[in-house]
C-alpha positions, 0 to 999 in steps of 0.5 A: 975685646973677645969674650973669650978673654974676659975673666970672671969673678963670682962673689955669690957661689955656694958650696954643698958641704962634703960629708967628711968636712969636720973630720980634720978640724974638731978636737977629739972631745967634740967629734961625736957631737959633730954633724954627720951625713945619714940616709933618711927614710926617703933615700935622700942624704941628710945632715944629722945634728942634735937630732935634727935632720937637715936635707941637701935641698936640690935647688942648692945643687942645680949646676949642670941640670936643665931648668925642668929638674930644678926643685926644692926636694931633698937630694943625694950626693950621687944626684949632684954634679960632684963640683957642688961638694968636691973642691977639685971638680969645682975648680975644673968646672970653674976653669970650663966656665971661665971663672977665675975666682969664687966666693962660696956661701954655706948650705946646711949651717945656713947663711950666717950660722943660724944652725950653730947659734941654735946649739944649746951648749955654746961651747960645742957651738963655737967648736963647730963653727970654728971647725967649719971655718977652718975647713972652709979656709984651709981645705976648700979655699986652701986647696987652690990658693988664689982661686977662692975668696974665703968667707967666714961664718960668725958666732952670732950669739955673742958679739965679743966672740964675733969680733974674736972670730973675725980677728982669727979668720983675718989672721988666716987671710979671710977678709969676708964674713956673713951676717943677717940681712935682718938680725931682728927677724932671728930674735937678735937686736937690730942694726940700730942697736949698740949690741953689735958694736964689737962686731963692727969695730972688728970688721973695721979694724981688719978690713973685713967685708960683711956679706948679707945674703938674701934669706940670711934673716930666715924670712921670705916675702910671702904676699898670701898663702894662695900666692904661687911660689913665683911671687916669693921668688920674685920678691926675694931680692927685696930683703936686701932692699930693706937691709940697704935702707935699714943700714943707710939710716942706721948709726952703723954708717956714721959711727963705723964708716969703714964698715963695708957691706955686700948685698949678695944675690940682690941684683942691681936694678933696683938701686937707681930708684932706691938712691932716688927715694932715699935722696927724696926722703932726706931732702923732704923729711930729714928736718922732722925725722932727724 
């Protein structure tokens, strides 16, 4: 087969949300509370929400740039390739790269909607999160049907609301939802707790895939304060190795066997050793660990 004939489907892309994304999706009473883009003192474009400035990190928008220009410094929309935030230019870039379909993870709300979870007024939080999901499905993905895999954010502060949002988004054709690789690190119950059962049931009932992206616990593996950043970057996928072990030995897999997980940006090279290790644990330790 000629490589030009290959079709690529990318399930770990990212979107830099455009400044006008909330404009068409919020009830009038919430519009003044919506996140908005302002220019910071350093000249970068930042999202302003509840008094907090949330920068567009340069590393989230490196498409088309040489490696020498990568970095974590705040940036502006003008410095980005327009395909980072403009859906029409994104599709042009996808066509040029031979990418048929794409799933896009969020940027400023964080990977499982932690930003909205921190909102004091939870009615406002839910309105913002649902507006985000509606924009993502209706405008970002809906502008080019069949080219994008919709991905919803969950209202992680309330499992019943999570279940309702999974069903609401499934009715719109969205069959993927983000979640944390380790919710306990965010101050919520762990995978092993019954707290999340309404969510597991909802994703089981709707056939929705739960996507765990590295960094969705807001935790990084840092060996020491003296270690160079390369150490942290090298160990980032290990978050998902921990998540895989956590889930494999959890009640989720036995009590909700239809739940499907995607470990996003974790690679696959570790999987053979992981399988060997968990088999060893089962064969040698299950008798006493239960």
